[in-house]
PALUM-93354 format. One record per residue: residue number from 0; x, y, z negated of N, C-alpha, C in turn. Coordinates in nm, 2 decimals. Last residue first. Example, Ala and Ser with C-alpha at 12.3 -4.5 7.8 and 13.67 -1.06 7.14 Angstrom:
BEGIN
(node 1, (1.28, -0.22, -0.71), (1.37, -0.11, -0.71), (1.29, 0.00, -0.79))
(node 0, (1.32, -0.57, -0.78), (1.23, -0.45, -0.78), (1.32, -0.33, -0.78))
***
This chain:
BEGIN
(node 54, (-0.66, -5.91, 7.18), (-0.79, -5.86, 7.13), (-0.87, -5.79, 7.23))
(node 53, (-0.51, -6.22, 7.25), (-0.53, -6.08, 7.30), (-0.66, -6.03, 7.24))
(node 52, (-0.29, -6.43, 7.08), (-0.42, -6.39, 7.10), (-0.43, -6.24, 7.14))
(node 51, (-0.01, -6.43, 7.04), (-0.07, -6.51, 7.14), (-0.21, -6.46, 7.18))
(node 50, (0.03, -6.26, 6.83), (0.10, -6.23, 6.96), (0.05, -6.31, 7.07))
(node 49, (-0.12, -6.38, 6.63), (-0.16, -6.24, 6.68), (-0.09, -6.21, 6.81))
(node 48, (0.01, -6.61, 6.58), (-0.12, -6.62, 6.64), (-0.16, -6.48, 6.70))
(node 47, (0.25, -6.51, 6.46), (0.26, -6.59, 6.59), (0.12, -6.59, 6.66))
(node 46, (0.20, -6.17, 6.33), (0.21, -6.31, 6.32), (0.22, -6.38, 6.46))
(node 45, (0.14, -5.91, 6.38), (0.28, -5.94, 6.37), (0.30, -6.09, 6.37))
(node 44, (-0.14, -5.90, 6.36), (-0.08, -5.90, 6.50), (0.07, -5.93, 6.50))
(node 43, (-0.36, -5.95, 6.18), (-0.22, -6.00, 6.16), (-0.15, -6.01, 6.30))
(node 42, (-0.58, -5.85, 6.30), (-0.53, -5.78, 6.19), (-0.39, -5.82, 6.16))
(node 41, (-0.62, -6.05, 6.50), (-0.59, -5.91, 6.54), (-0.53, -5.83, 6.42))
(node 40, (-0.68, -6.27, 6.35), (-0.55, -6.27, 6.42), (-0.52, -6.13, 6.47))
(node 39, (-0.93, -6.18, 6.25), (-0.82, -6.22, 6.15), (-0.68, -6.21, 6.23))
(node 38, (-1.08, -6.15, 6.47), (-1.05, -6.03, 6.39), (-0.94, -6.06, 6.29))
(node 37, (-1.08, -6.42, 6.56), (-1.02, -6.32, 6.64), (-0.99, -6.19, 6.56))
(node 36, (-1.22, -6.55, 6.35), (-1.08, -6.58, 6.38), (-1.01, -6.48, 6.46))
(node 35, (-1.47, -6.42, 6.38), (-1.39, -6.41, 6.26), (-1.25, -6.44, 6.28))
(node 34, (-1.54, -6.51, 6.64), (-1.53, -6.37, 6.61), (-1.44, -6.34, 6.49))
(node 33, (-1.55, -6.79, 6.58), (-1.46, -6.74, 6.69), (-1.43, -6.59, 6.66))
(node 32, (-1.76, -6.80, 6.40), (-1.62, -6.84, 6.36), (-1.52, -6.78, 6.46))
(node 31, (-1.97, -6.72, 6.56), (-1.94, -6.64, 6.44), (-1.79, -6.67, 6.40))
(node 30, (-1.97, -6.92, 6.75), (-1.95, -6.78, 6.79), (-1.91, -6.70, 6.67))
(node 29, (-2.03, -7.14, 6.59), (-1.90, -7.13, 6.66), (-1.87, -6.99, 6.70))
(node 28, (-2.29, -7.07, 6.51), (-2.18, -7.08, 6.41), (-2.05, -7.07, 6.47))
(node 27, (-2.43, -7.08, 6.75), (-2.42, -6.96, 6.67), (-2.31, -6.96, 6.58))
(node 26, (-2.40, -7.35, 6.82), (-2.34, -7.24, 6.91), (-2.32, -7.11, 6.83))
(node 25, (-2.54, -7.47, 6.62), (-2.40, -7.50, 6.63), (-2.33, -7.39, 6.71))
(node 24, (-2.80, -7.38, 6.67), (-2.73, -7.34, 6.55), (-2.58, -7.36, 6.56))
(node 23, (-2.90, -7.25, 6.99), (-2.86, -7.37, 6.90), (-2.78, -7.32, 6.79))
(node 22, (-3.14, -7.01, 7.03), (-3.00, -7.03, 7.03), (-2.96, -7.15, 6.94))
(node 21, (-3.41, -7.01, 6.96), (-3.37, -7.05, 7.09), (-3.22, -7.08, 7.10))
(node 20, (-3.40, -6.90, 6.70), (-3.44, -7.04, 6.72), (-3.40, -7.09, 6.86))
(node 19, (-3.32, -6.64, 6.76), (-3.24, -6.73, 6.67), (-3.27, -6.88, 6.69))
(node 18, (-3.53, -6.56, 6.91), (-3.40, -6.56, 6.97), (-3.31, -6.66, 6.89))
(node 17, (-3.73, -6.56, 6.71), (-3.74, -6.65, 6.83), (-3.61, -6.67, 6.90))
(node 16, (-3.65, -6.36, 6.55), (-3.64, -6.49, 6.50), (-3.65, -6.59, 6.61))
(node 15, (-3.70, -6.15, 6.73), (-3.56, -6.17, 6.68), (-3.55, -6.31, 6.62))
(node 14, (-3.97, -6.17, 6.76), (-3.88, -6.20, 6.88), (-3.74, -6.22, 6.83))
(node 13, (-4.05, -6.10, 6.50), (-4.08, -6.23, 6.55), (-3.99, -6.26, 6.67))
(node 12, (-3.98, -5.83, 6.47), (-3.91, -5.93, 6.39), (-3.93, -6.07, 6.44))
(node 11, (-3.94, -5.70, 6.81), (-4.01, -5.72, 6.68), (-3.94, -5.82, 6.60))
(node 10, (-3.72, -5.48, 6.98), (-3.76, -5.61, 6.95), (-3.83, -5.62, 6.81))
(node 9, (-3.74, -5.25, 7.20), (-3.76, -5.25, 7.05), (-3.81, -5.38, 7.01))
(node 8, (-3.68, -5.35, 7.45), (-3.60, -5.24, 7.39), (-3.61, -5.23, 7.24))
(node 7, (-3.87, -5.54, 7.48), (-3.73, -5.59, 7.48), (-3.65, -5.48, 7.42))
(node 6, (-4.10, -5.39, 7.50), (-4.09, -5.49, 7.39), (-3.94, -5.53, 7.37))
(node 5, (-4.06, -5.26, 7.73), (-4.06, -5.18, 7.61), (-4.04, -5.28, 7.49))
(node 4, (-4.07, -5.47, 7.91), (-3.95, -5.40, 7.90), (-3.94, -5.32, 7.77))
(node 3, (-4.34, -5.54, 7.88), (-4.24, -5.64, 7.85), (-4.10, -5.57, 7.83))
(node 2, (-4.48, -5.32, 7.97), (-4.49, -5.36, 7.83), (-4.38, -5.46, 7.79))
(node 1, (-4.41, -5.32, 8.24), (-4.36, -5.21, 8.16), (-4.37, -5.25, 8.01))
(node 0, (-4.54, -5.55, 8.34), (-4.39, -5.54, 8.34), (-4.34, -5.43, 8.24))
***
């Protein structure tokens, strides 16, 4: 158990790639776009979208 916890705290390159593989590509892309859209609307808080979206 201890080894597994240590590995999780300091992820190796292989585990990082494994996480990427486990996560569906479409889900990853949608998360990135959602984050980008949120930061865009946050920066333009004076706009209509900014007032609707809560950061």
